[in-house]
C-alpha positions as CSV (number, residue, x, y, z in Angstrom):
1,M,83.9,95.2,-14.1
2,S,81.9,97.8,-15.9
3,Q,79.0,99.5,-14.0
4,T,76.6,102.1,-15.4
5,K,77.0,104.0,-12.1
6,R,80.2,103.7,-10.1
7,P,79.6,102.6,-6.5
8,N,80.1,104.6,-3.4
9,I,83.1,103.4,-1.4
10,L,83.3,103.3,2.3
11,V,86.4,102.0,4.1
12,Y,86.3,101.4,7.8
13,I,89.9,101.0,8.8
14,S,90.7,100.8,12.5
15,H,93.9,100.9,14.5
16,D,95.5,97.7,15.9
17,T,92.6,95.3,15.6
18,G,94.3,92.4,13.8
19,R,91.7,89.6,13.6
20,H,90.5,89.8,17.2
21,I,86.8,89.8,16.2
22,G,84.0,87.2,16.1
23,P,84.1,86.4,12.4
24,Y,87.7,85.3,12.8
25,G,86.9,82.8,15.5
26,I,87.2,84.9,18.7
27,Q,84.2,83.8,20.6
28,T,84.6,86.0,23.7
29,V,84.1,89.3,22.0
30,H,80.8,91.1,21.3
31,T,80.8,91.8,17.6
32,P,77.2,91.3,16.4
33,H,77.5,93.9,13.6
34,A,80.8,92.4,12.3
35,D,79.2,89.0,12.4
36,R,76.2,90.3,10.4
37,L,78.5,92.0,7.9
38,A,80.6,88.9,7.5
39,G,77.4,86.9,6.7
40,E,76.7,89.4,3.9
41,S,80.2,89.8,2.5
42,V,83.3,88.1,1.2
43,L,85.7,87.5,4.1
44,F,89.4,86.9,3.5
45,E,90.8,84.5,6.0
46,Q,94.5,85.0,5.0
47,C,95.0,88.8,4.5
48,Y,98.3,90.3,5.6
49,C,99.5,93.8,5.9
50,T,102.7,95.2,4.4
51,A,104.0,96.4,7.8
52,P,103.0,95.7,11.4
53,Q,102.6,99.4,12.3
54,C,100.1,102.1,11.5
55,S,101.6,104.5,9.0
56,P,103.6,102.2,6.7
57,S,100.8,99.7,6.5
58,R,98.2,102.3,5.6
59,A,100.5,103.9,3.1
60,G,100.9,100.6,1.4
61,A,97.1,99.9,1.4
62,F,96.2,103.3,-0.1
63,T,98.9,103.6,-2.7
64,G,99.3,99.9,-3.8
65,R,103.0,100.2,-3.3
66,Y,105.3,98.9,-0.5
67,P,106.2,101.3,2.3
68,H,109.9,101.2,1.4
69,A,109.0,102.5,-2.1
70,N,106.3,105.0,-1.3
71,G,108.3,107.0,1.3
72,V,106.6,105.9,4.5
73,L,109.1,103.8,6.3
74,G,108.0,104.9,9.7
75,L,105.4,106.9,11.6
76,T,104.1,110.1,9.9
77,H,103.1,112.2,12.9
78,G,105.0,114.7,14.9
79,R,108.8,114.4,15.0
80,F,108.9,111.1,13.2
81,G,107.8,112.9,10.0
82,W,107.8,110.2,7.4
83,D,105.6,111.1,4.4
84,L,104.4,109.8,1.0
85,S,106.8,110.9,-1.7
86,G,105.6,113.6,-4.1
87,E,105.0,111.2,-7.0
88,E,102.8,108.8,-4.9
89,T,99.0,108.9,-5.5
90,H,96.6,108.2,-2.7
91,L,93.5,106.2,-3.4
92,A,91.5,109.3,-2.6
93,A,93.2,111.2,-5.4
94,H,92.6,108.4,-7.9
95,L,88.9,108.5,-7.0
96,K,88.7,112.3,-7.0
97,A,89.9,112.2,-10.6
98,L,87.0,109.8,-11.4
99,G,84.5,112.3,-10.1
100,Y,84.1,111.1,-6.5
101,D,83.5,113.4,-3.5
102,T,85.9,112.4,-0.8
103,C,86.2,112.7,2.9
104,M,88.5,111.5,5.7
105,I,86.9,111.1,9.1
106,G,89.3,110.0,11.8
107,T,93.1,109.7,11.8
108,H,94.5,109.1,8.4
109,H,98.1,108.5,9.6
110,E,99.5,107.4,6.2
111,M,100.9,110.8,5.3
112,H,102.4,113.8,6.9
113,T,101.1,116.4,4.5
114,E,97.5,116.5,3.5
115,E,97.5,118.9,0.5
116,G,97.2,117.2,-2.8
117,R,96.2,113.8,-1.4
118,G,92.7,113.9,-2.9
119,F,90.4,114.5,0.1
120,D,87.8,117.3,0.0
121,V,87.5,117.2,3.8
122,Y,89.6,116.0,6.8
123,D,87.8,115.7,10.1
124,G,90.4,114.4,12.6
125,Q,90.2,112.7,15.9
126,I,86.5,111.6,16.3
127,H,85.2,108.8,18.5
128,C,84.1,105.8,16.5
129,L,80.5,106.1,17.9
130,K,80.3,109.7,16.5
131,Q,81.9,109.1,13.1
132,P,78.6,107.9,11.5
133,G,76.9,111.1,12.5
134,V,79.8,113.2,11.0
135,L,79.5,111.2,7.8
136,A,75.8,111.8,7.7
137,D,76.3,115.5,8.0
138,W,78.9,115.5,5.3
139,L,76.6,113.5,3.0
140,D,73.8,116.1,3.6
141,G,76.1,119.0,2.8
142,R,77.3,117.8,-0.6
143,G,76.3,120.0,-3.5
144,E,75.5,117.1,-5.8
145,P,74.2,114.2,-3.7
146,D,74.0,111.9,-6.7
147,R,77.8,111.9,-7.2
148,P,79.5,108.8,-5.9
149,F,81.4,109.3,-2.6
150,Y,84.6,107.9,-1.1
151,A,84.6,107.9,2.7
152,Q,87.6,106.7,4.7
153,I,86.5,106.2,8.3
154,A,89.4,105.6,10.6
155,P,88.5,105.0,14.2
156,F,91.3,105.1,16.8
157,Q,89.8,102.1,18.5
158,T,91.4,99.6,19.2
159,H,94.6,101.4,19.8
160,R,96.1,101.7,23.3
161,P,95.7,102.9,26.0
162,W,92.6,101.1,26.9
163,P,90.2,103.8,28.3
164,T,88.1,102.6,31.3
165,D,85.9,105.7,31.8
166,D,83.8,105.4,28.6
167,C,84.9,101.9,27.6
168,P,85.1,99.4,30.5
169,P,86.9,96.0,30.1
170,D,84.6,93.2,28.8
171,D,85.0,89.7,30.0
172,S,81.3,88.9,30.0
173,L,81.8,86.0,27.5
174,G,85.2,85.1,28.9
175,V,88.6,86.1,27.6
176,T,90.6,84.8,24.7
177,V,94.4,84.8,25.1
178,P,96.1,83.7,21.9
179,G,98.7,81.0,22.1
180,Y,101.7,83.3,21.6
181,L,101.3,84.6,25.1
182,P,100.9,82.8,28.5
183,D,97.3,82.5,29.6
184,N,97.7,84.0,33.0
185,D,96.0,86.7,35.1
186,A,98.1,89.5,33.6
187,S,97.3,88.5,30.1
188,R,93.6,88.0,30.8
189,E,93.3,91.4,32.4
190,D,94.9,93.1,29.3
191,F,92.8,91.2,26.8
192,A,89.6,92.0,28.7
193,G,90.5,95.7,28.2
194,L,91.0,95.1,24.5
195,Q,87.7,93.2,24.2
196,G,85.9,96.3,25.6
197,L,87.3,98.4,22.8
198,V,86.5,95.7,20.2
199,R,82.9,95.9,21.4
200,Q,83.0,99.7,20.9
201,W,84.6,99.3,17.5
202,D,81.8,96.9,16.5
203,E,79.1,99.4,17.6
204,G,80.7,102.1,15.4
205,L,80.7,99.7,12.5
206,G,77.0,98.9,13.2
207,R,76.1,102.5,13.1
208,L,77.7,102.9,9.7
209,I,75.9,99.9,8.4
210,Q,72.6,101.3,9.7
211,L,73.3,104.7,8.1
212,L,73.7,103.0,4.7
213,D,70.5,101.0,5.3
214,D,68.5,104.0,6.4
215,R,69.5,106.1,3.4
216,G,69.1,103.3,0.8
217,L,72.8,103.3,0.0
218,A,73.7,99.8,0.9
219,E,73.1,98.3,-2.5
220,D,75.3,100.7,-4.3
221,T,78.1,101.0,-1.7
222,L,81.3,99.0,-1.7
223,L,81.9,98.6,2.0
224,I,85.3,97.4,3.3
225,A,86.1,96.7,7.0
226,T,89.7,96.2,7.7
227,T,92.6,97.3,10.0
228,D,96.2,98.3,9.7
229,H,98.0,95.5,11.6
230,G,97.9,93.2,14.6
231,I,96.8,94.0,18.1
232,A,99.1,96.0,20.5
233,M,100.4,93.0,22.4
234,P,103.9,91.5,22.9
235,R,104.8,89.3,19.9
236,A,102.1,91.0,17.8
237,K,102.3,94.7,16.8
238,C,105.7,95.7,15.5
239,T,106.7,92.1,14.7
240,L,106.6,90.2,11.4
241,Y,105.0,87.2,13.1
242,D,101.4,86.4,11.9
243,P,99.9,88.1,15.0
244,G,101.6,91.3,13.9
245,I,100.7,91.2,10.2
246,G,97.5,89.2,10.0
247,V,94.5,91.6,9.4
248,L,90.8,91.3,9.0
249,L,89.3,92.1,5.5
250,I,85.6,92.0,4.9
251,V,84.1,93.3,1.6
252,R,80.5,93.8,0.6
253,W,79.0,95.3,-2.5
254,P,75.4,93.9,-3.0
255,G,74.9,95.7,-6.3
256,A,77.7,93.7,-7.9
257,G,76.9,90.4,-6.3
258,I,79.9,90.7,-3.9
259,G,78.8,89.1,-0.7
260,G,76.7,86.1,0.4
261,G,78.8,85.1,3.4
262,R,81.7,83.7,1.4
263,R,85.0,83.0,3.0
264,Q,88.2,83.0,0.9
265,G,91.4,81.3,2.0
266,E,93.8,82.6,-0.6
267,L,96.8,84.7,0.4
268,V,96.2,88.5,-0.2
269,S,98.0,91.5,1.0
270,N,96.7,94.9,1.9
271,V,99.0,96.4,-0.8
272,D,96.5,94.8,-3.1
273,L,93.6,96.9,-1.9
274,T,94.0,100.0,-4.1
275,P,94.7,98.0,-7.3
276,T,91.6,95.8,-6.5
277,L,89.3,98.8,-6.1
278,L,90.5,100.5,-9.3
279,D,90.1,97.2,-11.1
280,L,86.5,96.9,-9.9
281,L,85.9,100.4,-11.2
282,G,87.3,99.5,-14.6
283,T,89.8,102.3,-14.5
284,A,93.5,102.6,-15.2
285,P,95.7,100.7,-12.7
286,V,98.3,102.2,-10.4
287,E,101.5,103.1,-12.2
288,N,104.3,100.9,-11.0
289,A,101.9,99.1,-8.6
290,H,103.3,96.4,-6.4
291,G,99.9,95.2,-5.3
292,L,97.9,92.6,-7.3
293,S,94.2,92.9,-7.9
294,F,92.0,90.2,-6.2
295,A,88.9,91.5,-7.9
296,D,88.3,88.1,-9.4
297,L,88.2,86.5,-6.0
298,L,85.4,89.0,-5.0
299,T,83.3,88.1,-8.0
300,S,83.9,84.4,-8.4
301,R,84.5,81.7,-5.8
302,N,86.7,79.7,-8.1
303,A,89.0,82.4,-9.4
304,A,92.7,81.8,-9.5
305,P,94.6,83.2,-6.5
306,P,96.6,86.3,-7.5
307,R,99.7,85.4,-5.5
308,E,101.6,82.5,-3.9
309,R,103.3,84.6,-1.3
310,V,103.0,87.9,0.6
311,F,105.8,90.2,1.8
312,A,106.0,92.3,4.9
313,E,108.5,94.8,6.3
314,M,109.5,97.0,9.2
315,T,112.1,99.8,9.1
316,F,111.2,102.4,11.8
317,H,108.6,102.7,14.5
318,G,109.8,104.8,17.4
319,Y,113.1,103.2,16.8
320,Y,115.2,101.6,14.0
321,R,114.2,98.0,13.5
322,P,114.8,96.9,9.9
323,M,113.3,93.5,9.1
324,R,111.8,91.9,6.0
325,A,109.7,88.8,5.6
326,V,108.1,86.5,3.1
327,R,105.2,84.2,3.8
328,T,103.8,81.3,1.9
329,R,100.8,79.3,2.9
330,R,103.0,77.0,5.0
331,Y,106.3,78.9,5.8
332,K,107.4,82.2,7.1
333,Y,111.0,83.5,6.5
334,I,112.2,86.6,8.4
335,R,115.5,88.4,7.8
336,N,116.7,90.8,10.6
337,F,119.2,93.5,9.5
338,E,120.3,94.9,12.8
339,T,120.9,93.7,16.4
340,A,117.8,93.9,18.6
341,Y,115.8,91.8,21.0
342,G,114.1,88.9,19.2
343,V,110.7,90.4,20.3
344,T,110.8,94.2,20.3
345,V,107.7,95.5,22.1
346,P,106.5,99.0,21.1
347,A,106.1,101.6,23.8
348,D,102.3,101.5,23.8
349,A,102.2,97.7,24.3
350,Q,104.6,98.1,27.3
351,T,101.9,100.0,29.2
352,G,99.7,97.0,29.7
353,P,99.8,94.1,32.1
354,A,100.4,91.5,29.4
355,F,103.9,93.0,29.1
356,A,104.6,93.6,32.7
357,G,103.3,90.2,33.7
358,N,105.2,88.3,31.0
359,V,108.6,90.0,30.8
360,D,110.6,86.9,31.4
361,Y,108.6,85.0,28.8
362,I,109.1,87.8,26.2
363,R,112.8,88.2,26.9
364,Q,113.6,84.5,26.6
365,W,114.2,84.9,22.9
366,G,117.2,87.1,23.5
367,H,118.6,89.0,20.6
368,A,117.3,88.5,17.1
369,P,119.2,86.1,14.8
370,H,120.0,87.0,11.2
371,E,117.3,84.6,9.9
372,E,114.1,83.0,11.2
373,L,112.1,80.2,9.6
374,Y,108.8,78.8,10.8
375,D,106.6,75.9,9.7
376,L,103.2,77.5,10.1
377,E,101.4,74.2,9.9
378,A,103.3,72.6,12.7
379,D,104.0,75.8,14.6
380,P,101.3,78.4,14.0
381,W,102.5,80.7,16.8
382,E,106.1,80.8,15.4
383,L,107.8,79.7,18.5
384,T,110.5,77.3,17.0
385,N,113.0,78.8,14.6
386,L,114.0,76.3,12.0
387,A,116.5,78.5,10.1
388,R,119.4,76.2,11.2
389,D,117.6,73.0,10.9
390,P,119.3,70.9,8.1
391,D,116.0,69.3,7.2
392,H,114.6,72.7,6.2
393,E,117.7,74.0,4.4
394,A,116.1,73.9,0.9
395,T,113.1,75.8,2.2
396,R,115.2,78.4,3.9
397,A,117.4,79.0,0.9
398,G,114.5,79.2,-1.5
399,L,112.7,81.8,0.6
400,S,115.9,83.8,1.2
401,R,116.4,84.1,-2.5
402,A,112.7,85.1,-3.0
403,L,113.0,87.8,-0.4
404,A,116.2,89.2,-1.9
405,Q,114.7,89.2,-5.3
406,W,111.6,91.1,-4.0
407,M,113.9,93.7,-2.4
408,R,115.7,94.2,-5.7
409,D,112.5,94.3,-7.7
410,T,110.9,96.9,-5.5
411,G,114.0,99.1,-4.9
412,D,114.4,98.5,-1.2
413,P,116.8,101.1,0.2
414,L,118.2,98.6,2.7
415,L,120.1,97.1,-0.2
416,A,122.2,100.3,-0.3
417,G,122.9,100.4,3.5
418,P,121.2,101.5,6.7
419,V,118.3,103.9,6.3
420,A,118.3,107.3,7.9
421,S,115.1,108.9,9.3
422,P,113.7,112.4,8.6
423,F,114.9,113.3,12.1
424,Y,118.5,112.7,10.9
425,A,118.0,114.8,7.9
426,E,116.6,117.7,10.0
427,S,119.5,117.4,12.4
428,M,122.0,117.6,9.6
429,R,120.2,120.6,8.2
430,Q,120.3,122.4,11.5
431,L,124.0,121.5,11.7
432,G,124.5,123.3,8.4
433,Q,125.4,120.1,6.5
C-alpha cells in the first residue's frame, strides 16, 4: 500500500494476556477501552504466537522469523542469556532505516543486547498507567516532530505475581474460569487476581488511545494491541495447547481504512506481524522471512487467507522442554522430544492457587507422549489425545509430515540433536573447553 506519508506505528504488547479480554468473549473483565478499540479496528479471532513464552514469541514477532532460527530459543534476561543472532534485524531497525524515530517503553525481552537493534531510546520497567505519560514526553522531545515514529509499549501487566497493593483482585462481574481448569474456589481466586490486572492493562491502553486522540494522531497512527502468549495458568503458558499460544491481535489505522469493527477468522501467526507491517509500508520484505503478510486481510474483508496452518515451538524456558506443533483450523498436532510431565507448569504459574488447588488434576496426564493429536472442533480444550486412535491415523500422519517438513525448511536445530543453552556454553568456556 503506498501512502504519501508513512504512518506512525504504536504497538502495545503485554505480557501473558492471551485472549482474556472482553472483545474475545470474556464477560467478567472490565475492558471498556479494548472494547472500544475492537469496535474501531480489525480483530483477528485466530491469531497464534510462535512460542508460549515471552522472549521467543516476541523475537518471532519482531523479526518475522521463527525463534529456533533467529537465535532466541529461550529467555533473554539474566543467566538465561539467549539473544537475537547478529544477522537478525528487529522491526525497529527496519523502521529506523525508513526514517522513523523509535522508542521502547517497557520490557522488550526479545533480545539480550540492545545495541544495534534500532531503538533511539530504551525506557525500562514502567507501570502501564505511566507509560502513556513517558511516551508523551518522548514525543515532545523529538527534534523533528513531523517525522513518523515507532513506539513499542510493553507493559508488564498481566504477568505474575498478581500485586494486591495497587491492583486488587476483581470479581465485580463474576469470574471466568476456562474449561481447561476445574471451576473451583482455588481457580476462581486466581482468576480474580488476573482480572484485576486485566482491568489495569485496559486502563493503560485507554490512556494511550486518549493520547493519540488529544494530539490529533489517531488518523495517521497504525495502532496494534497484542500480547506475547497465553495467560500464566496451568495448561496455558509454556504449553502448545491453544490456551498457551492463542493471542489477541487488534489493528487500527483509520487513515488507510483499516478498522470498522471487523472480525477476521483466518489463521494468522505473530511471526507474520513484521512482514505485514513492512508490506503495508510498501518497503522491502524481511530477507528469509518465515512470516507471511496478512496486509490484504486488513484492507479487504474478502482477501484470501495467507496460510492454512500455523506452527509453534518451545525449546527452553527455565528448563529444557523441546516441543513443536502444527495447528490447522480443526486439528492440533504436538511432537514432544524429551521426557517431561504432560503439563509442565512454569515457576511463576506455580505461585498461584490455581496450581496449588489443582495439582492432582494437572498431574493426571503423567509424562508426555511422543505425539499428541487433538480434534479442536470436538475437543476445544485439548483433553483427549487421539494420536493412537486408528480413525485419525491419516490426519496424524499428514500433520507429522507437515511438521517435519517445516522443521527442515526453517533449519530447526533439533534435527541435529539436543540443543544446548548459553549457560552450557559459558560453563564450557570457564572449564577451558
